[in-house]
C-alpha positions as CSV (number, residue, x, y, z in Angstrom):
1,M,-4.4,57.5,46.9
2,S,-1.9,59.6,45.1
3,E,0.1,56.7,43.6
4,S,-1.0,55.6,40.2
5,F,-1.3,51.9,39.1
6,D,0.0,51.1,35.7
7,T,-2.6,48.7,34.3
8,L,-0.7,48.3,31.0
9,A,2.5,47.2,32.8
10,A,0.5,44.8,35.0
11,A,-1.3,43.3,32.0
12,E,1.9,42.9,30.1
13,A,3.6,41.3,33.0
14,L,0.7,38.8,33.4
15,A,0.7,38.1,29.7
16,A,4.5,37.5,29.8
17,A,3.9,35.0,32.6
18,G,1.6,33.0,30.3
19,V,-1.8,34.5,31.2
20,D,-4.2,35.0,28.3
21,P,-4.1,38.7,27.3
22,A,-7.8,39.2,27.8
23,Q,-7.6,37.7,31.3
24,A,-4.5,39.7,32.0
25,K,-6.3,43.0,31.2
26,A,-9.2,42.0,33.4
27,H,-6.9,41.0,36.3
28,A,-5.0,44.3,35.9
29,A,-8.3,46.3,35.9
30,Q,-9.4,44.5,39.1
31,L,-6.0,45.1,40.7
32,Q,-6.3,48.8,39.9
33,A,-9.8,48.9,41.4
34,A,-8.6,47.2,44.6
35,A,-5.5,49.5,44.9
36,H,-7.7,52.6,44.6
37,A,-10.4,51.2,46.9
38,A,-8.0,50.4,49.7
39,E,-7.6,52.9,52.6
40,P,-4.6,52.9,54.8
41,V,-5.1,51.5,58.2
42,T,-4.1,53.6,61.2
43,Q,-2.2,52.2,64.2
44,D,-5.3,52.8,66.4
45,Q,-7.5,50.7,64.0
46,M,-4.9,47.9,63.9
47,N,-4.7,47.9,67.7
48,S,-8.4,47.9,68.1
49,A,-8.8,44.9,65.7
50,L,-6.0,43.1,67.4
51,A,-7.6,43.6,70.8
52,R,-10.9,42.3,69.5
53,Q,-9.2,39.2,68.2
54,E,-7.4,38.6,71.4
55,F,-10.7,38.9,73.3
56,R,-12.3,36.4,71.1
57,L,-9.4,34.0,71.5
58,V,-9.4,34.2,75.3
59,R,-13.2,33.8,75.3
60,W,-13.0,30.6,73.3
61,M,-10.1,29.3,75.4
62,L,-12.2,29.8,78.5
63,I,-15.2,28.1,76.9
64,I,-13.2,25.1,75.7
65,G,-11.3,24.9,79.0
66,G,-14.6,25.0,81.0
67,A,-16.0,22.2,78.7
68,V,-12.9,20.1,79.3
69,V,-13.1,20.6,83.1
70,A,-16.8,19.7,83.0
71,A,-16.1,16.6,80.9
72,V,-13.3,15.4,83.2
73,K,-15.6,15.9,86.3
74,L,-18.3,13.8,84.7
75,I,-15.9,10.9,84.2
76,P,-16.3,8.4,87.1
């Protein structure tokens, strides 16, 4: 990631918002680590994840729908 994260500015902003300065520094360090660890997601990765979620949703809808139909058929 070519962009830099200004931990001093983040810590100062957190401290100005009322966060303890030691905690603000720790939060800023973790934010920097998270910003540098993150990788951009491609459109293909997003589409693949969305397709998996849609499949899971449809599967559960069919399971629940089948259970409802079976329960209704069991009612005299």
